[in-house]
C-alpha positions in Angstrom: 64.7 35.4 -236.4 65.5 37.7 -239.3 63.5 41.0 -239.0 62.4 40.7 -242.7 61.2 37.2 -242.2 59.4 38.2 -239.0 57.7 41.1 -240.8 56.7 38.8 -243.7 55.3 36.2 -241.3 53.3 39.0 -239.5 51.8 40.3 -242.8 50.8 36.9 -244.0 49.2 36.1 -240.6 47.3 39.5 -240.6 46.0 38.8 -244.2 44.8 35.4 -243.2 43.1 36.7 -240.1 41.4 39.6 -241.9 40.2 37.3 -244.7 38.9 34.8 -242.2 37.1 37.4 -240.2 35.3 38.8 -243.2 34.3 35.6 -244.8 34.3 32.9 -242.1 31.8 34.3 -239.6 28.5 32.6 -239.1 25.7 35.0 -239.8 23.1 36.0 -237.1 19.4 36.2 -237.5 17.2 39.3 -237.3 13.8 37.8 -236.4 10.3 39.4 -236.4 6.8 38.0 -236.4 5.2 39.9 -239.3 1.8 40.0 -240.9 1.9 38.3 -244.3 -0.4 37.0 -247.0 -0.3 33.3 -247.9 -0.3 32.2 -251.5 -3.8 31.3 -252.9 -4.7 27.8 -252.0 -7.4 27.2 -254.6 -7.2 30.0 -257.2 -9.7 28.2 -259.5 -12.5 29.1 -256.9 -12.8 32.4 -258.7 -14.3 30.5 -261.7 -17.3 29.4 -259.7 -20.4 31.7 -259.7 -23.2 30.0 -257.8 -23.7 27.7 -254.9 -26.6 25.6 -253.4 -27.1 24.4 -249.8 -28.2 21.1 -248.4 -28.8 20.4 -244.7 -28.5 16.8 -243.5 -29.1 15.3 -240.1 -26.9 13.4 -237.7 -27.5 9.7 -238.3 -26.8 8.1 -234.9 -29.0 5.1 -233.9 -31.1 4.8 -230.8 -30.0 8.3 -229.5 -32.1 9.2 -226.5 -32.9 12.5 -228.2 -33.8 12.3 -231.9 -33.2 15.0 -234.4 -36.7 15.2 -235.7 -38.3 18.5 -234.6 -35.9 21.0 -236.0 -36.8 24.7 -235.8 -37.8 24.6 -239.5 -38.9 21.3 -240.9 -38.5 22.6 -244.5 -34.7 22.2 -244.9 -34.8 23.9 -248.3 -36.0 27.2 -246.8 -34.0 27.1 -243.6 -30.8 28.2 -245.3 -32.4 30.1 -248.2 -31.1 33.6 -247.2 -27.3 33.0 -247.0 -25.6 36.0 -248.5 -22.1 36.0 -249.9 -20.6 37.9 -252.8 -19.3 37.2 -255.4 -21.1 33.9 -255.2 -24.9 33.8 -255.7 -27.1 31.3 -253.9 -29.4 29.2 -256.1 -31.9 26.5 -255.1 -30.4 23.8 -257.3 -27.6 23.3 -259.9 -25.0 25.4 -258.2 -21.4 25.3 -259.3 -20.6 24.5 -255.7 -22.6 22.3 -253.3 -22.5 23.3 -249.6 -23.4 20.3 -247.4 -24.2 21.2 -243.8 -24.3 18.3 -241.4 -25.9 18.7 -238.0 -23.6 16.5 -236.0 -25.5 16.7 -232.8 -28.7 18.2 -231.7 -30.0 18.3 -228.1 -33.6 19.4 -227.4 -32.8 20.0 -223.8 -33.5 23.0 -221.6 -30.0 23.6 -220.4 -26.8 23.4 -222.5 -28.6 22.7 -225.8 -25.8 21.6 -228.1 -25.6 21.8 -231.8 -22.6 21.0 -234.0 -22.4 22.3 -237.6 -20.0 20.5 -239.9 -19.8 22.2 -243.4 -18.2 20.6 -246.5 -17.9 22.4 -249.8 -17.9 20.3 -253.0 -17.7 21.2 -256.6 -19.8 19.3 -259.2 -17.2 16.6 -259.4 -17.2 16.0 -255.6 -13.7 17.5 -255.1 -13.6 18.9 -251.6 -13.0 22.7 -251.8 -13.1 23.3 -248.0 -14.4 22.3 -244.6 -15.5 24.2 -241.5 -16.8 23.2 -238.1 -18.7 25.2 -235.5 -20.2 24.2 -232.2 -23.0 26.2 -230.5 -24.7 25.8 -227.2 -27.9 27.6 -226.4 -27.8 28.8 -222.8 -31.0 30.7 -222.0 -32.3 30.3 -218.5 -35.9 31.2 -219.5 -36.0 28.7 -222.3 -39.0 26.4 -222.5 -38.4 22.7 -221.7 -38.7 21.8 -225.4 -36.5 24.1 -227.4 -38.2 23.3 -230.6 -41.2 25.1 -229.1 -39.1 28.1 -228.2 -39.5 30.9 -230.8 -36.3 32.7 -229.6 -34.3 29.5 -230.0 -35.6 29.0 -233.5 -34.5 32.4 -234.5 -31.0 32.0 -233.0 -30.6 28.5 -234.4 -31.2 29.8 -237.9 -29.0 32.9 -237.4 -26.1 30.8 -236.0 -26.3 28.4 -238.9 -26.4 31.1 -241.5 -23.6 33.1 -239.9 -21.5 29.9 -239.7 -22.0 29.3 -243.4 -21.3 32.9 -244.4 -18.1 33.0 -242.2 -17.0 29.8 -243.8 -17.6 31.0 -247.4 -15.9 34.2 -246.8 -12.8 32.6 -245.1 -12.6 29.8 -247.6 -13.1 31.9 -250.7 -10.6 34.6 -249.6 -8.0 32.0 -248.7 -8.5 30.1 -251.9 -8.5 33.0 -254.3 -6.3 35.6 -252.6 -4.6 33.7 -249.7 -5.2 34.8 -246.1 -3.4 37.0 -243.7 -1.4 35.4 -240.9 1.6 36.2 -238.8 4.7 34.3 -239.9 8.2 34.1 -238.4 10.5 36.1 -240.7 14.3 35.8 -240.2 16.9 37.8 -242.1 20.6 37.2 -242.2 23.1 39.8 -241.0 26.6 40.0 -239.6 27.4 41.5 -236.2 31.0 42.5 -237.2 30.2 43.7 -240.7 30.6 47.4 -239.8 34.4 46.8 -239.5 34.7 45.4 -243.0 33.6 47.3 -246.1 32.9 44.0 -248.0 30.0 43.1 -245.7 28.8 46.6 -244.6 26.1 46.8 -247.2 24.7 43.4 -246.1 23.6 44.9 -242.8 22.6 48.2 -244.2 19.8 46.6 -246.3 18.4 44.9 -243.1 18.9 48.0 -240.9 17.1 50.3 -243.3 14.1 48.0 -243.8 13.5 46.1 -240.6 11.4 48.9 -239.0 9.0 48.7 -242.0 8.9 44.9 -241.7 8.2 45.0 -237.9 5.5 47.8 -238.0 3.9 47.5 -241.5 4.3 43.9 -242.4 5.8 42.0 -245.3 4.0 43.8 -248.2 5.5 47.1 -247.2 8.9 45.5 -246.7 8.9 44.0 -250.2 8.4 47.5 -251.7 11.5 48.7 -249.9 13.8 46.0 -251.1 15.2 47.3 -254.4 16.5 45.5 -257.5 20.0 46.5 -256.5 19.5 44.7 -253.1 18.5 41.5 -255.0 21.4 41.9 -257.3 23.8 42.4 -254.4 22.7 39.2 -252.7 22.8 37.4 -256.0 26.5 38.3 -256.5 27.4 36.3 -253.4 25.3 33.4 -254.5 27.2 33.2 -257.8 30.6 32.9 -256.1 32.3 29.6 -256.4 31.9 27.2 -253.5 34.7 27.8 -251.0 35.0 27.0 -247.3 35.6 30.6 -246.4 33.2 32.1 -248.8 30.2 29.8 -247.9 29.2 31.7 -244.8 28.3 34.9 -246.7 26.9 32.8 -249.5 24.5 31.1 -247.0 23.4 34.4 -245.7 22.7 35.7 -249.2 20.7 32.6 -250.1 18.8 32.9 -246.8 17.6 36.4 -247.6 16.8 35.5 -251.2 14.6 32.6 -249.9 12.8 35.0 -247.6 12.3 37.7 -250.4 10.9 35.3 -253.0 8.7 33.5 -250.5 7.1 36.7 -249.2 6.7 37.8 -252.9 4.8 34.6 -253.6 7.3 33.3 -256.2 7.4 29.7 -255.1 9.6 28.5 -257.9 12.4 31.0 -257.2 12.0 30.5 -253.4 12.4 26.7 -253.6 15.2 27.0 -256.2 17.2 29.2 -253.8 16.2 26.9 -250.9 17.7 23.9 -252.8 21.0 25.8 -253.3 20.9 26.9 -249.7 20.6 23.3 -248.5 23.7 22.2 -250.5 26.0 24.7 -248.7 24.2 24.9 -245.3 25.9 23.6 -242.1 24.6 22.0 -239.0 24.7 24.2 -235.9 24.0 23.5 -232.2 22.1 25.6 -229.7 21.4 24.4 -226.1 22.2 20.9 -227.2 19.7 20.9 -230.2 21.1 20.5 -233.7 19.6 22.5 -236.5 20.2 24.0 -239.9 18.9 27.5 -240.9 17.8 26.2 -244.3 15.5 23.5 -242.7 14.1 26.0 -240.2 13.3 28.6 -242.9 11.6 25.9 -244.9 9.4 24.8 -242.0 8.4 28.1 -240.4 8.1 30.3 -243.5 8.2 28.7 -246.9 5.7 25.9 -246.0 3.5 28.4 -244.2 3.2 30.8 -247.1 2.8 28.0 -249.7 0.3 25.5 -248.2 0.6 21.9 -249.2 -1.1 21.3 -252.5 -3.5 18.4 -253.2 -1.6 15.4 -254.4 -4.6 13.3 -255.3 -5.8 13.7 -258.9 -8.9 15.8 -259.2 -12.2 14.1 -260.2 -13.4 15.3 -263.5 -16.7 13.5 -264.1 -19.8 15.4 -263.0 -21.7 13.7 -260.2 -25.4 14.4 -259.4 -26.0 16.2 -256.1 -28.0 13.2 -254.7 -25.1 11.0 -255.4 -22.7 13.5 -253.7 -24.9 13.5 -250.6 -25.0 9.7 -250.6 -21.2 9.4 -250.8 -20.8 12.1 -248.2 -22.7 10.1 -245.7 -22.1 6.5 -246.5 -19.6 3.9 -247.7 -21.9 1.7 -249.8 -21.2 -2.0 -250.5 -23.3 -4.4 -252.6 -22.5 -7.7 -250.9 -22.8 -9.8 -247.8 -22.6 -9.0 -244.1 -21.7 -11.8 -241.7 -22.9 -11.5 -238.1 -20.5 -11.5 -235.2 -20.5 -15.0 -233.7 -23.1 -15.3 -231.0 -24.6 -11.8 -231.7 -28.2 -11.7 -230.4 -29.4 -8.8 -232.5 -27.9 -9.8 -235.9 -28.1 -13.6 -236.3 -28.2 -14.5 -240.0 -25.9 -13.4 -242.9 -27.4 -10.6 -244.9 -27.1 -10.2 -248.7 -28.0 -6.8 -250.3 -27.0 -3.2 -250.0 -24.9 -2.4 -246.9 -24.2 1.3 -245.9 -21.5 2.2 -243.4 -22.2 5.6 -242.0 -19.2 7.9 -242.1 -18.2 9.8 -238.9 -17.7 13.5 -238.9 -17.1 12.7 -236.1 -19.9 10.7 -234.3 -21.5 12.4 -231.3 -23.6 10.7 -228.7 -25.9 12.8 -226.6 -26.7 11.1 -223.2 -30.0 11.4 -221.3 -28.4 14.1 -219.2 -27.7 16.2 -222.2 -23.9 15.6 -222.1 -22.0 15.2 -225.3 -19.4 12.5 -225.8 -17.4 11.5 -228.9 -17.4 8.0 -230.3 -14.3 7.1 -232.3 -14.1 4.3 -234.9 -12.3 1.9 -232.6 -15.2 2.0 -230.2 -17.4 0.6 -233.0 -19.9 3.3 -232.6 -20.3 3.1 -236.3 -23.8 2.7 -237.6 -24.5 0.2 -240.4 -27.7 0.2 -242.4 -28.9 -2.9 -244.4 -31.2 -2.3 -247.4 -33.1 -4.6 -249.7 -33.3 -2.4 -252.7 -34.5 1.0 -251.2 -36.2 -0.7 -248.2 -34.4 -0.3 -244.9 -34.3 -3.8 -243.4 -32.2 -3.3 -240.3 -30.0 -0.8 -238.5 -27.1 -2.0 -236.3 -23.6 -1.1 -235.2 -20.3 -2.4 -236.5 -19.9 -4.3 -233.2 -22.7 -6.7 -234.5 -20.8 -7.6 -237.6 -17.9 -9.9 -238.2 -17.2 -9.2 -241.9 -18.6 -7.3 -244.9 -17.6 -8.4 -248.4 -18.6 -6.9 -251.7 -20.0 -9.2 -254.4 -16.9 -8.8 -256.6 -14.5 -9.1 -253.6 -13.1 -5.6 -254.4 -14.0 -4.4 -250.9 -13.9 -6.1 -247.5 -14.3 -4.9 -244.0 -13.8 -6.9 -240.8 -14.3 -6.3 -237.1 -11.4 -7.5 -234.9 -10.9 -7.4 -231.1 -7.7 -5.6 -230.0 -6.3 -5.6 -226.6 -4.1 -2.7 -225.5 -2.8 -2.8 -222.0 -5.9 -3.3 -219.8 -8.4 -2.2 -222.5 -10.2 -4.2 -225.2 -11.4 -2.6 -228.4 -13.6 -3.9 -231.2 -12.2 -2.2 -234.2 -13.7 -1.8 -237.8 -10.9 -2.3 -240.4 -10.9 -2.0 -244.2 -8.8 -4.3 -246.5 -6.3 -2.0 -248.1 -4.0 -4.6 -249.7 -4.7 -8.0 -251.1 -1.9 -10.0 -252.6 -1.4 -13.7 -253.6 0.0 -14.6 -250.2 -1.2 -12.0 -247.7 -3.8 -9.3 -247.0 -3.6 -6.1 -245.0 -6.6 -4.6 -243.0 -6.3 -1.0 -241.7 -8.5 0.8 -239.1 -11.2 2.4 -241.2 -12.0 5.5 -239.0 -9.1 7.0 -237.0 -9.9 9.4 -234.3 -9.0 13.0 -235.2 -6.3 13.7 -232.6 -2.6 14.4 -232.8 -1.6 11.0 -231.4 -3.7 8.9 -233.8 -3.7 10.7 -237.1 -2.1 9.0 -240.0 1.1 10.8 -240.8 1.2 13.0 -244.0 4.8 11.9 -244.5 4.7 9.0 -247.0 7.6 7.3 -245.1 5.5 7.3 -241.9 2.2 6.5 -243.5 0.8 3.6 -241.6 1.7 3.5 -238.0 0.5 5.7 -235.1 -0.2 4.7 -231.5 -3.9 4.3 -232.0 -4.0 3.0 -235.6 -4.7 -0.7 -235.7 -3.8 -3.3 -238.3 -4.6 -6.9 -239.0 -2.4 -9.0 -241.4 -3.6 -12.4 -242.6 -1.9 -14.9 -244.9 -4.1 -16.5 -247.4 -6.2 -19.2 -245.6 -5.2 -18.0 -242.1 -8.2 -16.8 -240.0 -6.1 -15.8 -237.0 -3.4 -13.6 -238.7 -1.5 -11.1 -236.6 -2.8 -7.9 -235.1 -0.5 -4.9 -234.5 -0.5 -2.0 -232.2 2.5 0.0 -231.2 3.4 -2.6 -228.5 5.9 -5.3 -229.7 4.9 -4.5 -233.3 8.2 -5.5 -234.9 8.6 -8.6 -232.8 5.1 -9.9 -233.8 5.7 -9.0 -237.5 9.0 -10.8 -237.7 7.7 -13.9 -236.0 4.6 -14.0 -238.3 6.8 -13.6 -241.4 9.7 -15.8 -240.2 9.4 -17.8 -243.4 10.8 -14.8 -245.2 14.0 -13.8 -243.4 14.5 -10.8 -245.7 11.7 -9.0 -244.0 13.6 -8.9 -240.7 16.8 -8.1 -242.4 15.2 -5.1 -244.2 13.2 -3.7 -241.3 15.0 -4.6 -238.1 16.7 -1.2 -237.9 13.5 0.8 -238.7 11.7 2.2 -235.7 8.1 1.1 -235.3 6.7 4.5 -236.1 8.5 4.5 -239.4 7.2 1.1 -240.6 5.1 1.1 -243.7 2.7 -1.9 -243.5 1.8 -1.9 -247.2 5.5 -2.0 -248.1 6.0 -4.9 -245.7 3.2 -7.1 -247.0 4.2 -6.3 -250.6 7.7 -7.4 -249.8 6.4 -10.6 -248.3 4.4 -11.3 -251.5 7.7 -11.0 -253.5 9.6 -13.2 -251.1 10.5 -16.6 -252.6 
């Protein structure tokens, strides 16, 4: 080969290699768990000036130990000395209403158990926060009846007040200022940058500030990041999209996402995240595929900016008595039909029907042990009223159906069989169309396997969430659990082939029952 051509070929090859080495190297992460401040969750809390407190009792029926001899029978004075600045406690008419539910109360000598469940409402019954604390009184010298034990009375009140004060302090600080927590902070850098002037400053920024981040937290780190550093990263972001250039562009976008997230500028953080996602690539580590942009969104951005309420805030003021009523009950003016053959509840009842809400339900056995009753166990108390007069108290297991006078609400109890277990489950009608209705389990146990997903695309199915679908005029319908759910649905809606066509490739835990019944109603 001609020496000149060989030299030319060598120079071109060297240029390409150098260019690729500078701009086509995947960045590495510098990772540290650093103390940071989340963004304010409810900044409007600072507009509230006063609060009042109401204590309500657990409402279980036929509990072997009744909650009737509390340490202080005057509930209005039991919590009259709660102290929390800048909010001032008032007897009535507070800007905020603190509702303290005694979930369980055991008047036993050993292992006396009390559960406090606190809910904070504003005047419009918007929930501003919740808090739960369990407390057991373990004093070997306690008298048999703890309500006669003066030391217990003092500790009961002290624990209740401290639980409330802790809640107010935590909730208010998190709402107005955000709260401190350790978050996973990752910054992009290049291991070979020291060999290439173009990327050297990229590492210098990280190397000169990572000690501060690691030892002093994110606030101190933010002060060390200069406007020139932000401008430097921004110059790479503004480069045109190019295969070789995108690696350093991703690194710059990564660091800008981190900076604006920790600086509580959500708009800028998410704007840069959107740009980051457009140029990010899928990587693989130990067989697991991931993208840096997805990871930073999950472990940092969503941690610093908690999910905001999506439901519209209530704006009509509600009297405190009405708030307490709605807090404890789902009230229906209508008819309750007894379960067939029920010996306790034999005739249909027409009047006011109150379904007691769980928070959750606790049952205290004669031995003093505490067990939880979930909604599917039908440990749900129902109260029947004629006007204000309590006519009967029973459980959902005694009832077949509850229907409001205007048919806007309906609840049914259905028997579900799951493997070798049988459950009587209380369900609420959540959809009514011209051809089909959908009933969904009313109270879902608060555990990871049975919570309804917050993802709208995974809204309606979890292993322990039960449904009943019934076509108009069909009293049998079809019941769904996670076993053979698709097969049963497709068979039931076989007169609408488009249902199977649309959902056959959708996994059971991604099915949205409301969408399915709505599609059936549209089917011709």
